[in-house]
C-alpha positions in Angstrom: 71.7 22.0 1.5 70.5 18.4 1.4 68.2 16.3 3.7 69.2 13.2 5.7 67.1 10.4 7.1 67.8 9.8 10.8 67.4 7.3 13.6 63.6 7.1 13.7 63.2 5.9 10.1 60.4 3.3 9.9 61.2 2.3 6.3 57.6 2.3 5.1 58.6 4.2 2.0 56.0 7.0 2.3 58.9 9.4 1.5 59.8 7.6 -1.6 56.4 8.2 -3.1 56.6 12.0 -2.8 60.2 12.6 -3.8 60.2 14.4 -7.2 63.7 13.3 -8.1 63.8 9.7 -6.9 66.7 10.4 -4.5 65.5 8.1 -1.6 66.6 4.5 -1.8 66.2 1.6 -1.7 62.7 1.9 -3.2 60.1 -0.8 -2.8 60.9 -1.8 -6.4 64.6 -2.4 -5.6 66.0 -5.7 -4.4 67.6 -4.2 -1.3 64.3 -2.8 0.0 63.4 -4.4 3.3 66.9 -5.7 4.0 68.6 -2.3 4.8 68.4 -0.8 8.3 66.8 2.3 7.0 66.2 4.4 3.9 68.8 6.9 2.6 68.8 10.3 0.8 71.3 10.7 -2.0 72.9 14.1 -1.3 74.0 14.4 -5.0 70.4 14.2 -6.2 68.4 15.8 -3.4 67.0 19.2 -4.5 66.1 20.4 -0.9 62.4 20.5 -1.6 61.4 19.1 1.8 58.6 16.9 0.4 60.0 13.8 2.1 60.2 15.6 5.5 56.6 16.7 5.2 55.4 13.2 4.4 57.5 11.2 6.9 55.1 9.7 9.5 57.8 9.5 12.2 59.6 12.8 11.8 62.9 11.1 10.7 64.0 13.5 7.9 65.8 16.8 8.5 68.0 19.3 6.6 71.7 18.3 7.2 72.5 21.8 8.3 70.0 21.6 11.2 71.0 18.2 12.5 72.0 18.3 16.2 75.4 17.0 17.3 73.9 13.7 18.4 72.5 13.1 14.8 75.2 14.8 12.7 76.6 11.4 11.8 73.5 10.6 9.7 74.7 12.9 7.0 77.7 10.6 6.4 75.6 7.5 6.8 73.2 8.6 4.1 76.0 9.6 1.8 78.0 6.4 2.4 75.1 4.3 1.2 75.5 5.7 -2.3 79.3 5.6 -2.4 80.5 3.8 -5.5 77.0 3.4 -6.9 76.3 4.4 -10.5 72.8 5.9 -10.9 72.8 5.1 -14.6 71.7 7.3 -17.5 69.0 9.8 -16.7 67.4 9.8 -20.1 64.9 12.5 -21.2 62.1 14.0 -19.2 61.5 16.6 -16.5 63.2 14.6 -13.7 66.8 14.5 -12.7 66.9 10.8 -11.9 65.7 7.7 -13.6 62.4 6.3 -12.5 61.3 2.7 -12.9 58.4 1.9 -15.3 54.9 2.2 -14.0 53.5 -1.0 -12.4 49.9 -1.8 -11.8 50.0 -5.1 -9.8 46.3 -5.1 -9.0 43.2 -4.9 -11.2 39.8 -5.1 -9.6 36.7 -5.5 -11.8 34.4 -2.4 -11.9 31.6 -4.5 -10.4 33.7 -5.7 -7.5 31.2 -6.3 -4.7 32.0 -5.1 -1.1 33.6 -7.8 1.1 33.7 -8.1 4.8 37.2 -8.5 6.2 38.1 -9.0 9.8 41.6 -8.0 10.9 42.8 -9.6 14.2 45.4 -7.3 15.8 45.6 -3.5 15.7 49.4 -3.1 15.6 51.3 -1.9 12.5 50.8 -5.1 10.5 47.1 -5.2 11.0 46.6 -1.5 10.5 48.7 -1.4 7.3 46.4 -4.2 6.0 43.3 -2.3 7.1 44.6 0.9 5.4 45.3 -0.9 2.2 41.8 -2.4 2.1 40.1 0.9 3.0 42.0 3.1 0.6 42.0 0.8 -2.4 38.8 -1.2 -2.1 35.2 -0.9 -0.9 35.8 -3.5 1.8 34.1 -3.3 5.2 36.7 -3.9 7.9 36.2 -5.3 11.4 39.1 -4.5 13.7 39.6 -6.9 16.6 42.1 -6.9 19.5 42.3 -9.0 22.6 43.2 -5.9 24.7 40.6 -3.1 25.2 42.9 -0.6 23.5 44.4 -0.4 20.1 48.1 0.0 19.0 49.9 -3.3 19.5 53.7 -2.8 19.3 53.4 0.9 18.6 51.8 1.4 22.0 53.5 -1.4 23.9 56.8 -2.1 22.0 58.3 1.3 21.1 60.6 2.7 23.8 59.1 5.8 25.5 62.2 7.9 24.7 61.4 7.4 21.0 58.3 9.6 20.8 58.8 10.3 17.0 58.5 6.6 16.2 55.2 6.5 18.1 53.8 9.1 15.7 53.1 6.4 13.1 50.2 5.5 15.4 48.6 8.8 14.4 48.6 7.6 10.8 46.7 4.4 11.8 44.3 6.2 14.2 42.6 8.0 11.4 41.2 4.7 10.3 39.8 3.8 13.7 36.6 5.7 13.1 36.4 5.3 9.3 32.8 4.8 8.1 33.6 1.3 6.8 35.3 0.2 10.0 33.7 -1.6 13.0 36.0 -1.9 16.1 35.7 -4.6 18.7 38.5 -4.3 21.3 38.7 -6.6 24.3 37.7 -9.6 22.3 40.1 -12.6 22.2 39.9 -15.0 19.2 40.2 -18.5 20.5 38.8 -17.6 23.9 35.7 -15.4 23.5 35.1 -16.3 19.8 36.5 -19.2 17.9 38.4 -18.8 14.6 35.6 -20.7 12.9 32.9 -18.4 14.2 34.9 -15.3 13.1 35.3 -16.8 9.7 31.6 -17.5 9.4 30.8 -13.8 9.9 33.3 -12.5 7.3 34.4 -13.1 3.7 38.0 -13.2 4.9 40.0 -12.9 8.1 43.5 -11.5 8.4 45.5 -12.5 11.5 48.1 -9.9 12.6 48.8 -11.2 16.1 52.6 -10.7 16.0 55.1 -12.7 18.1 54.1 -12.3 21.7 56.6 -14.4 23.6 60.4 -14.5 23.8 62.9 -17.0 22.6 64.8 -18.9 25.3 68.5 -19.0 25.7 68.6 -22.6 26.7 71.1 -22.5 29.6 70.8 -23.9 33.2 69.4 -21.5 35.7 67.4 -19.6 33.1 64.2 -20.0 35.1 65.6 -18.4 38.3 63.9 -15.3 39.7 65.7 -12.3 38.3 66.1 -13.9 34.8 63.6 -11.9 32.8 62.7 -11.7 29.2 63.2 -8.4 27.4 59.6 -8.9 26.1 58.3 -8.6 29.7 60.7 -5.7 30.5 59.6 -3.7 27.5 55.9 -4.4 28.3 56.6 -3.3 31.9 57.9 0.1 31.1 55.2 0.6 28.5 52.3 0.0 31.0 51.1 -3.3 29.4 48.2 -4.5 31.5 49.4 -8.0 31.5 52.7 -7.2 33.3 52.4 -6.3 37.0 53.9 -3.0 38.2 56.2 -4.8 40.6 57.4 -7.4 38.1 60.9 -5.9 37.7 63.5 -5.6 40.5 66.1 -2.9 40.0 68.0 -3.4 43.3 71.1 -4.8 41.7 74.0 -2.5 40.7 74.7 -4.6 37.6 72.4 -6.0 34.9 73.5 -8.5 32.2 71.6 -8.4 28.9 72.0 -11.4 26.7 71.8 -10.2 23.1 72.8 -7.1 21.2 69.9 -6.3 18.9 67.9 -3.1 19.0 65.7 -4.4 21.8 68.8 -5.2 23.9 70.0 -1.6 23.3 66.5 -0.2 24.2 66.4 -2.0 27.6 70.1 -1.1 28.3 69.4 2.6 27.5 66.3 2.7 29.6 68.0 1.1 32.6 70.7 3.8 32.9 68.9 6.8 31.4 68.3 9.9 33.5 64.8 9.5 35.0 64.3 13.2 34.8 64.5 12.9 31.0 62.1 10.0 30.9 59.6 12.0 33.0 58.8 13.9 29.8 57.7 10.7 28.0 54.8 8.4 28.2 56.7 5.8 30.2 54.6 3.9 32.8 54.2 5.6 36.1 55.4 2.5 38.0 58.4 2.2 35.8 59.4 5.8 36.2 59.1 5.5 40.0 61.2 2.3 39.9 63.9 3.9 37.7 64.1 6.9 40.0 64.8 4.5 42.9 67.0 2.1 40.8 70.4 1.0 42.0 71.5 -0.1 38.5 74.7 1.6 37.5 76.1 -0.8 34.9 74.5 -2.8 32.0 76.6 -5.4 30.2 75.5 -6.4 26.7 76.6 -9.8 25.6 77.2 -10.5 21.9 77.9 -14.0 20.7 79.8 -12.7 17.7 82.1 -9.8 16.9 81.1 -6.1 16.5 81.0 -6.5 12.7 78.1 -8.9 13.1 76.2 -7.0 15.9 72.4 -7.3 15.4 71.7 -3.7 16.5 71.3 -1.0 13.8 73.8 1.7 13.3 71.3 4.3 14.3 70.6 2.7 17.7 74.3 2.5 18.4 74.7 6.2 17.5 72.0 7.0 20.0 73.8 5.0 22.7 77.0 6.9 22.0 75.2 10.2 22.8 73.3 9.2 25.9 73.8 12.1 28.4 75.5 11.1 31.6 76.2 7.5 30.5 79.6 6.1 29.6 79.8 3.6 26.7 82.8 1.3 26.6 83.9 -2.0 24.9 85.2 -4.9 27.0 88.7 -5.6 25.5 88.8 -9.1 26.7 89.2 -10.6 23.2 91.9 -9.4 20.8 89.6 -10.0 17.8 87.3 -7.2 19.0 90.0 -4.4 18.9 91.4 -5.8 15.6 88.0 -5.7 14.0 87.2 -2.2 15.2 90.6 -0.7 14.2 90.5 -2.4 10.8 86.8 -1.7 9.9 85.9 -0.1 6.7 84.1 3.3 6.8 80.3 3.0 7.2 80.3 -0.4 8.9 78.9 -1.1 12.3 82.4 -1.9 13.8 83.8 1.4 12.5 81.2 3.3 14.6 82.9 1.9 17.7 86.2 3.6 16.8 86.9 6.1 19.5 84.7 4.3 22.1 87.0 3.6 25.1 88.2 0.0 25.5 89.4 -1.8 28.6 89.6 -5.3 30.0 87.0 -5.2 32.7 87.7 -6.5 36.2 84.3 -8.1 36.9 85.1 -8.8 40.5 84.8 -5.0 41.2 81.4 -3.5 42.2 80.2 -0.9 39.6 80.9 2.7 40.7 78.5 5.5 41.2 78.6 6.6 37.5 76.3 5.0 34.9 77.8 3.0 32.0 77.0 0.4 29.3 79.6 -2.2 28.5 79.6 -4.0 25.1 81.1 -7.4 25.5 81.5 -9.2 22.1 82.6 -12.8 21.5 80.8 -13.8 24.7 77.7 -15.8 25.5 75.9 -17.0 28.6 76.4 -20.6 29.5 74.8 -20.8 33.0 72.8 -18.5 35.3 74.1 -18.9 38.9 72.1 -18.5 42.1 70.0 -20.3 44.6 66.8 -18.4 45.2 67.5 -15.7 42.5 70.2 -14.6 40.0 73.5 -13.7 41.6 75.8 -14.1 38.5 76.0 -15.1 34.9 78.7 -17.4 33.7 79.9 -16.4 30.2 82.3 -17.5 27.6 85.2 -15.3 26.3 88.9 -14.9 26.8 91.0 -17.9 27.9 87.9 -19.6 29.5 84.6 -19.1 31.2 84.1 -16.4 33.9 81.3 -15.3 36.2 79.9 -11.8 35.9 78.2 -10.9 39.2 74.7 -9.5 38.5 71.3 -9.6 40.2 69.3 -9.5 36.9 69.6 -11.2 33.5 67.6 -9.8 30.7 67.1 -12.2 27.8 66.9 -10.2 24.5 67.6 -12.9 21.9 64.4 -12.5 19.9 60.7 -12.8 19.9 58.6 -15.9 19.0 55.1 -16.4 17.7 52.6 -18.5 19.6 49.9 -20.8 18.2 46.6 -19.3 17.3 43.7 -21.5 18.3 42.1 -23.0 15.1 45.0 -22.2 12.8 47.9 -24.4 11.8 51.3 -23.6 13.4 54.9 -24.3 12.5 56.7 -24.9 15.8 60.1 -24.7 14.2 59.6 -21.1 12.8 57.0 -19.9 15.2 54.8 -18.9 12.3 51.5 -19.9 10.6 52.2 -21.8 7.4 51.0 -19.8 4.4 51.5 -19.0 0.7 51.7 -15.3 0.0 49.8 -14.7 3.2 47.1 -17.3 2.5 46.9 -19.8 5.4 47.6 -23.3 4.2 44.4 -25.3 3.9 42.1 -22.6 5.2 40.3 -20.6 2.4 39.5 -17.1 3.4 42.1 -17.0 6.2 45.3 -14.9 5.9 48.3 -13.8 8.0 50.4 -10.7 8.0 53.4 -9.4 10.1 55.5 -11.4 12.4 53.1 -14.3 12.7 53.5 -14.6 8.9 57.2 -14.0 8.3 58.8 -14.4 11.8 60.1 -11.6 14.1 62.1 -9.6 11.6 61.8 -6.1 10.2 60.6 -2.9 11.9 57.3 -1.0 11.6 57.7 -0.1 8.0 58.4 -3.6 6.8 54.8 -4.5 7.6 53.6 -2.2 4.8 55.0 -4.3 2.0 54.1 -7.5 3.9 50.5 -6.3 4.2 50.4 -5.3 0.5 51.3 -8.9 -0.4 48.7 -10.4 1.9 46.0 -8.0 0.8 46.9 -8.7 -2.9 46.5 -12.4 -2.3 43.2 -11.9 -0.6 41.9 -9.7 -3.5 43.0 -12.3 -6.0 41.0 -14.9 -4.2 38.0 -12.6 -4.0 38.1 -11.9 -7.7 38.4 -15.6 -8.4 35.4 -16.3 -6.3 37.5 -18.4 -3.9 36.3 -16.7 -0.7 33.6 -18.5 1.4 30.5 -16.3 1.7 29.5 -15.3 5.2 26.1 -16.5 6.3 25.1 -14.1 9.1 24.1 -10.4 8.5 26.8 -7.8 9.2 25.4 -6.7 12.6 25.3 -10.3 13.8 29.0 -10.3 14.7 28.5 -7.3 17.0 25.8 -9.1 18.9 28.0 -12.2 19.1 31.0 -10.2 20.4 28.9 -8.5 23.1 27.4 -11.8 24.2 30.9 -13.3 24.7 32.9 -10.4 26.1 31.5 -8.3 28.9 33.3 -5.2 27.9 33.7 -4.6 24.2 35.4 -1.3 23.4 34.4 0.5 20.1 35.9 3.5 18.3 34.1 5.9 20.6 35.4 4.1 23.7 39.0 4.1 22.3 38.7 7.9 21.7 37.6 8.2 25.3 40.6 6.3 26.5 42.8 8.6 24.4 41.3 11.7 25.9 41.6 10.4 29.4 45.2 9.4 29.1 46.1 12.8 27.6 44.3 14.5 30.4 46.2 12.4 33.0 49.4 13.6 31.2 48.4 17.2 31.5 47.7 16.8 35.2 51.2 15.3 35.7 53.1 17.6 33.3 53.6 14.7 30.8 52.5 14.1 27.2 50.4 11.0 28.3 50.0 8.8 31.2 48.7 5.3 30.1 46.3 3.2 32.1 48.1 0.1 33.2 45.2 -2.3 33.9 42.3 -3.7 32.0 39.7 -2.3 34.5 41.1 1.2 34.2 41.0 1.0 30.4 37.4 -0.2 30.4 36.4 2.4 32.9 38.0 5.2 30.8 36.3 3.8 27.6 33.0 4.2 29.3 33.8 7.7 30.5 34.4 6.6 34.1 36.5 8.5 36.6 40.2 7.8 37.1 42.9 9.1 39.3 46.6 9.9 38.6 48.8 7.1 39.8 51.3 7.9 42.5 
């Protein structure tokens, strides 16, 4: 029996480090690392020890023989990655597979003095950077977030029906109360405290602020009510305090989603999923109530190119194919789509659509009572129609343009970074200019994550990204290139409390966690999140709360 890596793989390579036979690839030392959708177990090399499964932070690795029907396809996906590959000579030694030579990329002097580093942002990118500093140096770390709760995209970006993926947050949480960590949540850099003030209190500052807005489609009518960014929709169902509970209207029977990446599949799946199944997740109370009353019966996913170029991962498509009570179909409006699917090579994205029903959809008909998702390739929006709100989306495809009646358009064509006050910004890429993570022209200032490299890569990609940035920071520290902070360490705490009325520390964050778990137990759910800043602050202070209706 061999093991297989499944849908929730975060690609952070924790499993690679513990495998005794080097059967998980690509490794961080290989060129393909960071460019594949996930990591893969070589069934010919795996010795069934289970070390990888024990180490996986997101519970993505299972014995092939125990995979449920919905994930059985991952055995073939793992095996297909190694098809035709020659592992090369093994050589001598106790292992059954060749290892790369040891590499020691960092070397700190024995008298390396403690440095004070601020990390702005408590999502995966920021926490991987903090973890690196805390485990491998004697640095003192200040964690800062503009929201009064930690987590970033783990808390507010992962779909509620992917609870295993959220478990990576437990890995980060162990550093929240680390003895060399000081936490200041509810403090916004550029508003409460300037970038210059933050830098003056620390040897170095790492910005891990992500890409918090969405890219625009750029078509007429995009600003109509009912045209919503997927960014806002994801935040809405995850109880983000900056999105109102009534921000989403689900009164239309059909929703059009522009885009076919993983976020597009997430929102499509949530729109037609069984609310009873979502009731066992940490979905926002208001979103669960809205989905129970929802009239949405059909979601149309528009892909500008063909199925072979779809932006979604194979794992997310497999999950869509096994969604209970939901039909998946392909709009057969363009002959290129069927030809690509039928002629696709094994293991490709298009091949996974073989067997999915295909038909040329009559868009003039109102969706029926059943729930379905329609994949429409070779089609893009050109205009959003409506007077006071969206009533249809005009799209390309077939012999000409056509109108798809819909009351909602969800734009899922990518995220985009926003300028950080006091830092340079590249409008073309939506990132902060840098060299190896070092912000151009600002000694002691660094970036990591999507604000550094753009909105690409999942949770695990931030680990290697953080390693590069922290390595650059340490090189600068050893070279004496970091500006020394003037104030004493406790001075920043006094400054933060003088600028922000409600600063949440590690104890306050733990109180929020206990309160949300208690709300979940009261409602028979794993967790019920607080959806407003006042509720979060009250919980942090041990205040009372009530279960939302």
